[in-house]
C-alpha positions as CSV (number, residue, x, y, z in Angstrom):
1,M,108.5,0.2,172.8
2,Q,107.6,0.3,176.5
3,S,111.0,0.1,178.1
4,D,114.7,0.6,177.8
5,A,115.1,-3.2,177.9
6,R,112.7,-3.6,175.0
7,Q,114.5,-0.9,173.0
8,K,117.8,-2.7,173.6
9,Q,116.3,-5.9,172.3
10,F,115.1,-4.1,169.2
11,D,118.5,-2.5,168.7
12,A,120.1,-5.9,168.8
13,F,117.5,-7.1,166.3
14,W,118.3,-4.2,164.0
15,K,122.0,-5.1,164.0
16,K,121.0,-8.6,162.8
17,I,118.9,-7.2,160.0
18,A,121.7,-4.9,159.0
19,L,124.1,-7.9,158.8
20,K,121.8,-10.5,157.3
21,I,119.4,-8.5,155.1
22,H,120.9,-5.1,154.3
23,R,124.2,-6.7,153.2
24,H,122.6,-9.2,150.9
25,Q,124.4,-9.4,147.6
26,V,121.3,-8.5,145.5
27,I,121.3,-5.1,147.3
28,R,125.0,-4.5,147.5
29,N,126.4,-6.4,144.5
30,N,123.8,-6.8,141.8
31,R,126.2,-7.6,139.0
32,F,123.7,-7.2,136.2
33,C,122.5,-3.7,137.3
34,I,126.1,-2.5,138.0
35,W,127.0,-3.5,134.4
36,F,123.8,-2.2,132.9
37,S,124.4,1.2,134.5
38,R,127.5,1.6,132.3
39,G,125.2,2.3,129.4
40,E,127.0,-0.2,127.1
41,V,124.1,-2.5,126.6
42,N,123.3,-3.7,123.0
43,P,119.8,-4.1,121.5
44,A,119.6,-7.9,122.1
45,Q,120.5,-7.4,125.8
46,V,117.9,-4.7,126.3
47,I,115.2,-6.8,124.6
48,H,116.0,-9.8,126.8
49,F,116.0,-7.6,129.9
50,L,112.7,-6.0,129.1
51,E,111.0,-9.4,128.2
52,Q,112.1,-10.9,131.5
53,F,111.2,-7.8,133.5
54,A,107.7,-7.9,131.9
55,V,107.2,-11.5,133.1
56,F,108.3,-10.3,136.6
57,S,105.8,-7.4,136.5
58,K,102.8,-9.4,135.3
59,H,103.4,-12.5,137.5
60,F,104.0,-10.3,140.6
61,V,100.2,-9.6,140.5
62,P,99.0,-13.1,141.7
63,I,101.8,-13.1,144.2
64,Q,100.6,-9.8,145.6
65,A,97.0,-11.0,145.6
66,K,98.1,-13.9,147.8
67,R,99.7,-11.3,150.1
68,V,96.3,-9.6,150.4
69,A,94.4,-12.8,151.1
70,R,96.9,-13.9,153.8
71,A,97.3,-10.6,155.6
72,T,97.0,-11.0,159.3
73,N,95.5,-7.6,160.1
74,L,93.3,-5.0,158.4
75,E,96.1,-2.4,158.0
76,S,98.4,-4.9,156.3
77,E,95.5,-6.1,154.1
78,K,94.7,-2.5,153.0
79,L,98.3,-1.7,152.2
80,A,98.8,-4.9,150.2
81,R,95.5,-4.2,148.3
82,H,96.8,-0.7,147.5
83,I,99.9,-2.2,145.8
84,L,97.8,-4.8,144.0
85,V,95.2,-2.4,142.5
86,N,98.0,0.1,141.5
87,E,99.8,-2.8,139.7
88,C,96.5,-3.5,137.9
89,G,95.8,0.0,136.7
90,V,94.4,2.2,139.5
91,R,96.5,5.4,139.5
92,L,97.9,6.9,142.7
93,G,96.6,10.2,144.1
94,S,98.6,13.0,145.6
95,D,98.8,11.0,148.9
96,K,100.5,8.2,146.9
97,T,97.6,5.8,147.5
98,P,94.9,4.6,145.0
99,E,92.0,5.6,147.4
100,N,89.2,7.3,145.4
101,Q,91.2,7.1,142.1
102,I,90.1,5.8,138.8
103,F,91.1,2.7,136.8
104,R,92.4,2.5,133.2
105,T,93.7,-0.6,131.5
106,E,96.6,1.3,130.0
107,W,97.7,2.3,133.6
108,A,98.3,-1.4,134.5
109,H,102.0,-1.8,135.0
110,I,102.3,-4.6,132.4
111,E,100.6,-2.3,129.9
112,W,102.9,0.5,130.7
113,L,105.9,-1.8,130.1
114,R,104.4,-2.9,126.8
115,E,104.2,0.7,125.8
116,T,107.8,1.2,127.0
117,C,108.8,-1.6,124.6
118,A,106.9,-0.2,121.6
119,P,109.9,1.5,120.0
120,L,111.6,-1.9,119.8
121,K,108.6,-3.4,117.9
122,L,108.4,-6.3,120.4
123,D,105.4,-8.7,120.3
124,P,103.1,-7.5,123.2
125,E,101.8,-11.1,123.5
126,R,105.3,-12.2,124.6
127,L,105.7,-9.5,127.2
128,G,104.5,-10.9,130.5
129,N,103.8,-14.4,129.0
130,W,105.0,-17.3,131.3
131,R,106.3,-19.0,128.2
132,T,108.7,-16.1,127.6
133,A,110.3,-16.6,131.0
134,T,113.7,-18.2,131.2
135,P,114.3,-21.0,133.9
136,P,115.9,-18.4,136.3
137,T,113.0,-16.1,136.0
138,R,110.5,-18.9,136.6
139,R,112.5,-20.1,139.6
140,F,112.6,-16.6,141.0
141,L,108.9,-16.1,140.8
142,I,108.2,-19.6,142.4
143,E,110.6,-18.9,145.3
144,L,109.3,-15.4,145.8
145,E,105.7,-16.6,146.1
146,K,106.7,-19.2,148.7
147,A,108.2,-16.5,151.0
148,Y,106.2,-13.4,150.2
149,G,102.9,-15.3,149.9
150,S,103.6,-17.5,152.9
151,L,100.8,-18.4,155.4
152,D,103.3,-17.7,158.2
153,W,102.9,-14.0,158.6
154,R,106.3,-13.6,160.2
155,L,108.0,-15.1,157.1
156,A,105.8,-13.1,154.7
157,T,106.4,-9.9,156.6
158,G,110.2,-10.5,156.5
159,A,109.9,-11.1,152.8
160,S,108.0,-7.9,152.3
161,Y,110.6,-6.0,154.4
162,G,113.4,-7.4,152.2
163,I,111.7,-6.4,149.0
164,E,110.9,-2.9,150.3
165,T,114.5,-2.4,151.5
166,W,115.9,-3.6,148.1
167,A,113.6,-1.3,146.1
168,A,114.3,1.8,148.2
169,W,118.0,1.1,148.9
170,G,120.2,4.2,148.8
171,I,117.4,6.7,147.7
172,G,117.8,10.1,149.4
173,K,121.2,9.1,150.9
174,G,123.4,11.1,148.6
175,D,124.4,10.7,145.0
176,E,127.0,8.0,145.6
177,T,124.8,5.8,147.7
178,E,121.8,6.5,145.5
179,S,123.7,5.3,142.5
180,T,123.6,1.8,143.9
181,N,119.7,1.7,143.8
182,F,118.6,-0.7,141.1
183,W,115.9,1.6,139.7
184,K,118.6,4.3,139.3
185,Q,121.0,1.9,137.6
186,L,118.3,0.8,135.1
187,I,117.4,4.4,134.3
188,I,121.1,5.3,133.7
189,G,121.6,2.2,131.6
190,L,118.5,2.8,129.4
191,R,119.4,6.5,129.0
192,G,122.9,5.4,127.8
193,F,121.3,2.9,125.4
194,N,119.1,5.7,123.9
195,E,122.1,8.0,123.5
196,H,124.4,5.4,121.9
197,Q,122.0,3.0,120.1
198,R,118.8,4.9,119.3
199,L,119.2,8.7,118.9
200,P,122.3,8.7,116.7
201,Y,120.5,6.5,114.2
202,G,117.3,8.5,114.2
203,L,115.5,5.8,116.1
204,E,112.7,6.5,118.7
205,P,114.2,6.3,122.2
206,I,112.8,4.0,124.8
207,P,110.7,6.1,127.2
208,L,112.0,6.0,130.8
209,G,108.7,7.0,132.5
210,F,108.0,3.5,133.9
211,F,111.3,3.3,135.6
212,Q,111.4,6.9,136.8
213,H,108.0,6.6,138.3
214,H,109.0,3.6,140.4
215,F,112.2,5.4,141.5
216,E,110.3,8.5,142.5
217,L,107.6,6.3,144.2
218,E,110.3,4.8,146.5
219,T,111.6,8.3,147.5
220,G,110.8,8.7,151.2
221,H,109.5,5.2,151.5
222,G,112.6,3.8,153.1
223,E,112.2,6.2,156.0
224,N,108.8,4.6,156.8
225,V,110.2,1.1,157.0
226,Y,111.9,1.6,160.3
227,G,108.7,2.7,162.0
228,E,106.8,-0.2,160.5
229,L,109.4,-2.6,161.8
230,L,109.1,-1.2,165.3
231,D,105.4,-2.1,165.3
232,T,106.0,-5.5,163.9
233,F,108.7,-6.2,166.5
234,S,106.2,-5.4,169.2
235,H,103.7,-8.1,168.2
236,P,103.4,-10.8,170.9
237,T,104.0,-13.7,168.5
238,F,106.8,-12.1,166.5
239,D,109.8,-14.3,165.7
240,Q,113.0,-12.7,164.8
241,E,114.5,-15.7,163.1
242,R,111.5,-16.3,160.9
243,F,111.3,-12.7,159.9
244,I,115.0,-12.7,158.9
245,E,114.5,-16.0,157.1
246,G,111.7,-14.5,155.1
247,G,113.7,-11.4,154.1
248,R,116.7,-13.5,153.0
249,R,114.5,-15.9,151.0
250,A,112.9,-13.1,149.1
251,L,116.3,-11.5,148.4
252,D,117.7,-14.9,147.4
253,A,114.9,-15.2,144.9
254,L,115.6,-11.8,143.5
255,Y,119.2,-12.7,143.1
256,I,118.3,-15.7,141.0
257,F,116.4,-13.3,138.6
258,W,119.2,-10.8,138.3
259,E,121.9,-13.5,138.0
260,G,119.9,-15.1,135.2
261,L,120.0,-11.8,133.4
262,N,123.7,-11.4,134.0
263,S,124.4,-14.8,132.5
264,A,122.2,-14.1,129.5
265,R,123.7,-10.7,128.8
266,Q,127.2,-12.4,128.5
267,V,125.8,-14.8,125.9
268,L,124.2,-11.9,124.0
269,A,127.3,-9.7,124.0
């Protein structure tokens, strides 16, 4: 920012983001995750959730690859590639990047999810398979690709911001606010499932490592988003409305996914 006037413009833009992105219902009122965190989920509901989440995980890979291909600068391309290769099985180092790290098939996120599901004896071929996806899950992925993988960098950057904000929401902001983070809600719900539906019957609990890893990965990430947004705002061809549209479209897509799960869990109750 070069001037007080420019800073005031950014502050006004930030207020728009707070209203139109930060208050999106998938961030503030994710009905499935709120319910899930009560720990009252039954085996059929857990299985359905894990199957759909596995489709999300596996089919995010080609969407992320498109983000790499359509990056508009070298730094964005590098960061997008980091996410992609980590999803595919390159571990993160102490600096939370995959630079100079090694690859293992079992470290791919879809493989980790399959291992997470092993105590439930689920068919690994179904986990991540497009045919396993429900109509809401398919629609979510199609709509997410349109925004996050858009050729319009302003739209795609807004979509990326929306996803990052959703994933890191509430972390490090105190216990009450942190309890609204979807990763935290899933961890609490699965822990409750283990305590009520697995351990009392001598059944192997579902490991929580995949979900805990992602929660911990987001810790501290939210603080970086503001600085990244300042840089984006300074670009000469930046368009506020296109950015906000991208963020909302990505969050709308995510809401389709979670609302699909919320409808299904009521049928499976």
